[in-house]
C-alpha positions in Angstrom: 76.9 71.0 118.1 73.5 70.3 119.3 70.9 68.4 116.9 67.6 70.4 117.4 65.5 67.3 116.1 66.7 65.3 119.1 65.2 67.7 121.5 61.7 67.5 120.6 59.4 64.5 119.4 55.9 64.5 117.7 52.9 64.1 120.4 51.6 60.6 120.5 48.1 61.5 121.4 47.3 64.0 118.7 49.7 63.0 116.1 51.4 66.4 116.1 48.1 68.3 115.3 47.7 69.8 118.8 44.2 68.9 119.0 42.0 65.9 119.3 38.8 65.8 117.3 35.2 65.7 119.0 34.1 62.0 118.1 30.5 63.2 118.4 31.1 65.7 115.5 32.9 62.9 113.5 29.7 60.9 114.0 27.8 63.9 112.9 29.9 64.5 109.6 29.9 60.8 108.6 26.1 60.7 109.1 25.4 64.1 107.1 28.6 64.6 105.2 27.4 62.9 102.0 23.9 64.4 102.3 25.1 67.8 101.2 25.8 66.6 97.6 22.6 65.1 97.1 20.6 68.2 98.4 21.7 70.3 95.4 19.1 68.1 93.1 16.1 68.9 95.6 13.7 71.8 95.4 14.4 74.7 97.8 11.6 73.7 100.4 13.3 70.0 100.7 16.8 71.7 101.1 15.6 73.8 103.9 13.8 71.0 105.7 16.9 68.8 105.6 19.4 71.8 106.7 16.9 72.5 109.6 17.1 68.8 110.6 20.9 69.0 110.6 21.0 72.0 112.7 18.7 70.3 115.4 20.9 67.2 115.6 24.4 68.7 115.5 26.6 68.5 118.7 26.5 71.2 121.3 30.6 70.9 121.9 33.5 72.1 120.1 34.7 70.3 117.0 38.2 70.0 118.4 39.9 69.8 121.7 43.3 71.1 122.5 45.4 68.1 123.3 46.3 68.0 127.0 49.1 66.0 126.6 51.2 68.5 124.5 49.2 71.4 125.3 48.4 72.3 121.8 51.9 72.5 120.7 51.9 69.1 118.7 55.5 68.2 120.1 56.9 67.0 123.4 60.5 67.6 124.8 62.6 64.6 125.0 65.0 64.0 128.0 67.8 65.8 126.3 65.3 68.6 125.7 63.9 68.7 129.3 68.0 68.9 130.4 68.5 71.7 128.3 65.3 73.5 129.5 66.6 73.0 133.0 69.9 74.4 132.5 68.5 77.5 130.8 66.2 78.2 133.6 68.9 77.8 136.2 71.1 80.3 134.2 68.6 82.7 133.3 66.6 83.1 136.4 68.3 84.9 139.1 66.1 83.8 141.7 66.7 80.0 141.2 
């Protein structure tokens, strides 16, 4: 019997998420994340001004990047998993 858990492992780069957070967005949310709670007590014009400033300073790139190590799957094959994949490719591919 094959132990399926022994064929794959969690990606060490992304921790199994399949994506890596863009550090510029992390900095942006750290800086402006707590600001939204305080905005509710301000009048409408002050809220609009703060929101406009946030839009001007937000990063242009995506919030997350697909992990290049696992290609977004969050898991990697172990040595045993790679052996099984090679075995299956050999027997399923007629031109191999």
